[in-house]
Every structure is written in C-alpha cells, then in structure tokens.
C-alpha positions as CSV (number, residue, x, y, z in Angstrom):
1,M,2.7,-4.7,-19.1
2,T,2.6,-1.0,-20.0
3,S,3.1,1.8,-17.6
4,A,-0.5,2.9,-17.7
5,T,-1.7,-0.7,-17.0
6,A,0.7,-1.0,-14.1
7,R,-0.5,2.3,-12.7
8,T,-4.2,1.3,-13.0
9,T,-3.5,-2.1,-11.4
10,A,-1.7,-0.4,-8.5
11,N,-4.6,2.1,-8.0
12,V,-7.2,-0.7,-8.0
13,V,-5.1,-2.7,-5.4
14,L,-4.6,0.3,-3.2
15,A,-8.3,1.3,-3.4
16,S,-9.4,-2.3,-2.5
17,A,-7.0,-2.4,0.5
18,A,-8.3,1.0,1.7
19,I,-11.9,-0.1,1.4
20,A,-11.1,-3.4,3.3
21,A,-9.3,-1.5,6.0
22,A,-12.1,1.0,6.4
23,Y,-14.6,-1.9,6.7
24,V,-12.6,-3.6,9.4
25,I,-12.2,-0.3,11.3
26,V,-15.9,0.6,11.1
27,T,-17.1,-2.9,12.2
28,T,-14.6,-3.4,15.1
29,P,-15.5,-1.2,18.1
30,P,-12.0,-0.9,19.6
31,L,-10.6,0.1,16.2
32,R,-13.4,2.5,15.6
33,L,-12.6,4.2,19.0
34,L,-8.9,4.3,18.2
35,A,-9.6,5.9,14.8
36,G,-11.9,8.5,16.4
37,C,-9.3,9.4,19.0
38,A,-6.6,9.7,16.3
39,T,-8.8,11.8,14.1
40,R,-9.7,14.2,17.0
41,R,-6.0,14.5,17.9
42,W,-5.0,15.2,14.3
43,L,-7.7,17.9,14.0
44,G,-6.8,19.4,17.3
45,T,-3.0,19.5,16.8
46,S,-1.6,18.9,13.4
47,L,-4.2,20.8,11.3
48,P,-4.0,24.0,13.3
49,D,-0.2,23.9,13.3
50,Y,-0.2,23.5,9.5
51,L,-2.6,26.4,9.1
52,V,-0.5,28.7,11.3
53,K,2.6,27.9,9.3
54,E,0.8,28.5,6.0
55,I,-0.6,31.8,7.2
56,R,2.8,32.9,8.4
57,R,4.4,32.0,5.1
58,A,1.7,33.8,3.2
59,W,2.1,36.9,5.4
60,M,5.9,36.9,4.8
61,E,5.4,36.5,1.0
62,S,2.9,39.3,0.8
63,A,5.2,41.8,2.6
64,P,6.4,44.6,0.3
65,A,10.1,44.3,-0.7
66,A,12.1,46.8,1.3
C-alpha cells in the first residue's frame, strides 16, 4: 500500500466516523442538548480568549522597534 493510498483510506474512514457521530448526535435529543451546551460554552469562553491573545500578539508585533 502506498502512502497516498493509506492517507486516502484514513481520510475516508475518519470522514465516515464523523458523519456517523453527527447522525447519532442529531437524532438523540440528550446528545443534541449536550452538543448545543458545549458549543455555546466554547463560543462563549474559548473563542474570545483565543481572539484576545491573537489581538495582543498582533499588537506587540506591530509595535515599532525601539
């Protein structure tokens, strides 16, 4: 098996697993509720924290050299 074939096979397997997991989450109400809560928590905490860090880093890199 070549490297390209192995990579393609792995991508197909991962995509199939992701689709199956998404189907189970969407069709199971408790899992759908859990996924919604986790998404809101991520959007409310992790994403703003990441954006603040990136803005701070960009600000520091754009400062003129003294």
